[in-house]
NUKOLKOL-297268 format. One record per residue: x, y, z of N, C-alpha, C, O in turn. Coordinates in Angstrom, 3 decimals, always signed. Layout:
NUKOLKOL-297268
(r (X Y Z) (X Y Z) (X Y Z) (X Y Z))
...
end
This chain:
NUKOLKOL-297268
(r (+11.464 -11.521 +5.717) (+11.136 -12.166 +4.471) (+11.098 -11.109 +3.366) (+10.501 -10.045 +3.529))
(r (+11.745 -11.418 +2.239) (+11.700 -10.533 +1.085) (+10.526 -10.893 +0.199) (+10.180 -12.065 +0.048))
(r (+9.914 -9.866 -0.390) (+8.767 -10.073 -1.268) (+8.959 -9.293 -2.564) (+9.848 -8.450 -2.684))
(r (+8.099 -9.601 -3.523) (+8.031 -8.890 -4.795) (+6.590 -8.448 -4.975) (+5.661 -9.222 -4.741))
(r (+6.407 -7.202 -5.393) (+5.060 -6.679 -5.607) (+5.009 -6.008 -6.971) (+5.891 -5.230 -7.335))
(r (+3.963 -6.325 -7.710) (+3.727 -5.684 -8.999) (+2.480 -4.827 -8.867) (+1.408 -5.334 -8.536))
(r (+2.615 -3.520 -9.127) (+1.513 -2.577 -8.970) (+1.123 -1.971 -10.314) (+1.975 -1.664 -11.147))
(r (-0.175 -1.806 -10.503) (-0.684 -1.072 -11.655) (-1.700 -0.069 -11.143) (-2.759 -0.445 -10.640))
(r (-1.371 +1.215 -11.274) (-2.271 +2.284 -10.845) (-3.091 +2.720 -12.060) (-2.543 +2.987 -13.129))
(r (-4.409 +2.788 -11.879) (-5.299 +3.162 -12.975) (-6.226 +4.285 -12.528) (-7.297 +4.024 -11.981))
(r (-5.822 +5.539 -12.756) (-6.731 +6.647 -12.467) (-7.804 +6.706 -13.552) (-7.485 +6.679 -14.741))
(r (-9.046 +6.786 -13.160) (-10.157 +6.794 -14.115) (-10.562 +8.238 -14.412) (-11.658 +8.682 -14.070))
(r (-9.641 +8.955 -15.059) (-9.869 +10.356 -15.392) (-8.976 +10.755 -16.563) (-8.052 +10.020 -16.912))
(r (-9.238 +11.900 -17.167) (-8.515 +12.317 -18.361) (-7.037 +12.580 -18.130) (-6.220 +12.215 -18.976))
(r (-6.668 +13.189 -17.034) (-5.256 +13.518 -16.770) (-4.567 +12.403 -15.972) (-3.854 +12.666 -15.004))
(r (-4.790 +11.173 -16.391) (-4.288 +10.000 -15.662) (-2.767 +9.941 -15.590) (-2.216 +9.467 -14.597))
(r (-2.079 +10.418 -16.635) (-0.611 +10.316 -16.658) (+0.036 +11.060 -15.491) (+1.007 +10.579 -14.905))
(r (-0.493 +12.211 -15.161) (+0.063 +13.002 -14.055) (-0.028 +12.244 -12.733) (+0.904 +12.272 -11.930))
(r (-1.137 +11.578 -12.516) (-1.336 +10.836 -11.267) (-0.409 +9.614 -11.205) (+0.139 +9.301 -10.148))
(r (-0.241 +8.944 -12.312) (+0.648 +7.787 -12.359) (+2.087 +8.222 -12.103) (+2.798 +7.590 -11.321))
(r (+2.521 +9.300 -12.757) (+3.887 +9.803 -12.558) (+4.125 +10.197 -11.107) (+5.180 +9.903 -10.544))
(r (+3.153 +10.855 -10.509) (+3.281 +11.263 -9.105) (+3.418 +10.044 -8.195) (+4.246 +10.040 -7.284))
(r (+2.622 +9.025 -8.433) (+2.672 +7.799 -7.645) (+4.035 +7.116 -7.785) (+4.617 +6.688 -6.788))
(r (+4.540 +7.013 -9.002) (+5.839 +6.370 -9.241) (+6.963 +7.170 -8.596) (+7.865 +6.583 -7.999))
(r (+6.932 +8.487 -8.702) (+7.965 +9.319 -8.072) (+7.947 +9.145 -6.556) (+8.998 +9.138 -5.914))
(r (+6.776 +9.007 -5.997) (+6.640 +8.772 -4.561) (+7.268 +7.429 -4.185) (+7.974 +7.338 -3.181))
(r (+7.020 +6.393 -4.976) (+7.632 +5.086 -4.726) (+9.153 +5.156 -4.874) (+9.880 +4.548 -4.088))
(r (+9.631 +5.885 -5.868) (+11.075 +6.017 -6.106) (+11.801 +6.641 -4.913) (+12.985 +6.375 -4.704))
(r (+11.112 +7.457 -4.140) (+11.739 +8.132 -2.999) (+12.146 +7.143 -1.907) (+12.928 +7.486 -1.020))
(r (+11.625 +5.933 -1.967) (+12.011 +4.909 -0.988) (+13.377 +4.351 -1.364) (+13.901 +4.644 -2.439))
(r (+13.940 +3.563 -0.492) (+15.246 +2.931 -0.747) (+15.084 +1.535 -1.336) (+16.052 +0.778 -1.422))
(r (+13.873 +1.196 -1.738) (+13.587 -0.138 -2.255) (+14.017 -0.264 -3.716) (+14.179 +0.733 -4.420))
(r (+14.198 -1.502 -4.150) (+14.504 -1.756 -5.558) (+13.198 -1.654 -6.334) (+12.225 -2.341 -6.024))
(r (+13.185 -0.788 -7.348) (+11.985 -0.557 -8.143) (+12.325 -0.701 -9.612) (+13.306 -0.135 -10.094))
(r (+11.508 -1.462 -10.317) (+11.646 -1.619 -11.759) (+10.335 -1.176 -12.381) (+9.261 -1.641 -11.998))
(r (+10.433 -0.272 -13.346) (+9.243 +0.233 -14.021) (+9.140 -0.379 -15.409) (+10.131 -0.483 -16.132))
(r (+7.933 -0.781 -15.769) (+7.646 -1.276 -17.107) (+6.502 -0.432 -17.661) (+5.895 +0.338 -16.917))
(r (+6.199 -0.558 -18.936) (+5.093 +0.236 -19.486) (+3.737 -0.054 -18.834) (+2.853 +0.803 -18.857))
(r (+3.560 -1.229 -18.262) (+2.263 -1.596 -17.699) (+2.210 -1.699 -16.187) (+1.123 -1.767 -15.613))
(r (+3.369 -1.712 -15.526) (+3.352 -1.863 -14.075) (+4.651 -1.356 -13.463) (+5.624 -1.060 -14.156))
(r (+4.627 -1.270 -12.143) (+5.823 -0.934 -11.365) (+6.057 -2.086 -10.405) (+5.148 -2.511 -9.692))
(r (+7.279 -2.584 -10.393) (+7.617 -3.722 -9.544) (+8.506 -3.236 -8.400) (+9.429 -2.448 -8.603))
(r (+8.210 -3.720 -7.204) (+8.932 -3.309 -6.000) (+9.433 -4.558 -5.291) (+8.704 -5.540 -5.153))
(r (+10.688 -4.512 -4.841) (+11.321 -5.660 -4.195) (+11.948 -5.223 -2.886) (+12.534 -4.144 -2.801))
(r (+11.823 -6.066 -1.857) (+12.468 -5.771 -0.590) (+11.815 -6.496 +0.572) (+11.015 -7.415 +0.397))
(r (+12.184 -6.052 +1.762) (+11.654 -6.622 +2.996) (+10.144 -6.396 +3.084) (+9.650 -5.311 +2.777))
(r (+9.424 -7.425 +3.505) (+7.958 -7.383 +3.558) (+7.439 -6.122 +4.249) (+6.633 -5.389 +3.677))
(r (+7.895 -5.869 +5.470) (+7.371 -4.742 +6.239) (+7.657 -3.407 +5.557) (+6.796 -2.528 +5.519))
(r (+8.849 -3.259 +5.027) (+9.226 -1.999 +4.383) (+8.446 -1.785 +3.079) (+7.977 -0.681 +2.804))
(r (+8.316 -2.840 +2.290) (+7.572 -2.734 +1.025) (+6.114 -2.393 +1.297) (+5.562 -1.487 +0.674))
(r (+5.492 -3.106 +2.214) (+4.069 -2.893 +2.484) (+3.811 -1.512 +3.099) (+2.801 -0.879 +2.794))
(r (+4.714 -1.047 +3.956) (+4.571 +0.294 +4.533) (+4.690 +1.359 +3.444) (+3.924 +2.322 +3.425))
(r (+5.640 +1.184 +2.551) (+5.829 +2.135 +1.451) (+4.600 +2.161 +0.550) (+4.114 +3.234 +0.191))
(r (+4.102 +0.994 +0.187) (+2.908 +0.933 -0.666) (+1.723 +1.573 +0.041) (+0.966 +2.329 -0.568))
(r (+1.561 +1.274 +1.319) (+0.462 +1.852 +2.098) (+0.530 +3.381 +2.096) (-0.471 +4.049 +1.836))
(r (+1.702 +3.930 +2.384) (+1.855 +5.380 +2.461) (+1.647 +6.047 +1.096) (+0.953 +7.059 +1.000))
(r (+2.242 +5.489 +0.055) (+2.114 +6.072 -1.287) (+0.680 +5.970 -1.801) (+0.176 +6.894 -2.441))
(r (+0.038 +4.865 -1.523) (-1.349 +4.684 -1.958) (-2.269 +5.664 -1.235) (-3.150 +6.264 -1.851))
(r (-2.067 +5.820 +0.046) (-2.906 +6.750 +0.811) (-2.769 +8.172 +0.274) (-3.761 +8.890 +0.153))
(r (-1.528 +8.583 -0.052) (-1.317 +9.936 -0.568) (-2.023 +10.142 -1.911) (-2.689 +11.158 -2.107))
(r (-1.884 +9.190 -2.833) (-2.499 +9.369 -4.159) (-4.015 +9.249 -4.066) (-4.722 +9.937 -4.801))
(r (-4.530 +8.406 -3.194) (-5.982 +8.292 -3.026) (-6.570 +9.574 -2.438) (-7.677 +9.973 -2.798))
(r (-5.830 +10.218 -1.533) (-6.313 +11.468 -0.948) (-6.297 +12.618 -1.947) (-7.108 +13.538 -1.843))
(r (-5.380 +12.576 -2.917) (-5.250 +13.657 -3.899) (-6.152 +13.468 -5.115) (-6.469 +14.440 -5.800))
(r (-6.564 +12.255 -5.389) (-7.274 +11.945 -6.619) (-8.590 +11.230 -6.324) (-8.772 +10.626 -5.267))
(r (-9.483 +11.317 -7.276) (-10.736 +10.571 -7.177) (-10.734 +9.466 -8.218) (-10.088 +9.584 -9.259))
(r (-11.453 +8.401 -7.939) (-11.642 +7.311 -8.895) (-10.319 +6.708 -9.371) (-10.005 +6.716 -10.561))
(r (-9.568 +6.196 -8.430) (-8.285 +5.564 -8.735) (-8.354 +4.094 -8.313) (-8.831 +3.766 -7.227))
(r (-7.871 +3.226 -9.191) (-7.823 +1.791 -8.908) (-6.359 +1.384 -8.793) (-5.545 +1.785 -9.625))
(r (-6.012 +0.601 -7.785) (-4.664 +0.061 -7.636) (-4.756 -1.460 -7.619) (-5.358 -2.046 -6.720))
(r (-4.152 -2.089 -8.623) (-4.073 -3.551 -8.681) (-2.702 -3.967 -8.194) (-1.698 -3.347 -8.544))
(r (-2.656 -5.022 -7.384) (-1.387 -5.489 -6.839) (-1.283 -7.001 -6.919) (-2.245 -7.727 -6.668))
(r (-0.095 -7.454 -7.272) (+0.248 -8.877 -7.182) (+1.400 -8.952 -6.188) (+2.400 -8.249 -6.334))
(r (+1.258 -9.799 -5.187) (+2.271 -9.899 -4.142) (+2.801 -11.329 -4.131) (+2.042 -12.288 -3.988))
(r (+4.104 -11.452 -4.283) (+4.778 -12.752 -4.286) (+5.576 -12.878 -2.996) (+6.182 -11.907 -2.545))
(r (+5.581 -14.059 -2.401) (+6.284 -14.232 -1.130) (+7.747 -14.638 -1.328) (+8.291 -15.437 -0.566))
(r (+8.366 -14.078 -2.353) (+9.800 -14.286 -2.571) (+10.338 -13.134 -3.408) (+9.575 -12.370 -4.002))
(r (+11.645 -13.022 -3.447) (+12.286 -11.975 -4.239) (+12.445 -12.472 -5.671) (+13.247 -13.369 -5.931))
(r (+11.686 -11.898 -6.598) (+11.701 -12.306 -8.005) (+12.481 -11.311 -8.861) (+12.357 -11.324 -10.085))
(r (+13.281 -10.452 -8.235) (+13.962 -9.386 -8.971) (+14.997 -9.885 -9.965) (+15.361 -9.151 -10.883))
(r (+15.477 -11.098 -9.812) (+16.478 -11.615 -10.745) (+15.870 -12.505 -11.827) (+16.603 -13.126 -12.596))
(r (+14.540 -12.573 -11.896) (+13.880 -13.415 -12.898) (+14.203 -12.923 -14.312) (+14.129 -11.730 -14.607))
(r (+14.559 -13.870 -15.168) (+14.782 -13.566 -16.571) (+14.015 -14.609 -17.383) (+14.153 -15.811 -17.153))
(r (+13.218 -14.145 -18.319) (+12.455 -15.071 -19.160) (+13.429 -15.876 -20.021) (+14.423 -15.338 -20.508))
(r (+13.143 -17.155 -20.204) (+14.064 -18.013 -20.984) (+13.411 -18.478 -22.274) (+13.701 -19.574 -22.753))
(r (+12.556 -17.679 -22.829) (+11.914 -18.047 -24.098) (+12.029 -16.920 -25.097) (+11.549 -17.043 -26.224))
end
């Protein structure tokens, strides 16, 4: 099953940009389809592969940083071709 996940990483510290960039670069290293927006990073692909990638990347950034929040929206379908019609 293919899924879509929207992630927003929020480090609660002054040098937050560095932590966000590191997290996104880690996600980019996967073979998954990734779309970055100013407010979130969207990941598309097979359920097991997406969830394993998110798990591994989240564990790495949580181990390196303190006070980090990760918000996730998980859709049970591939929404990568969605285009707003308004």
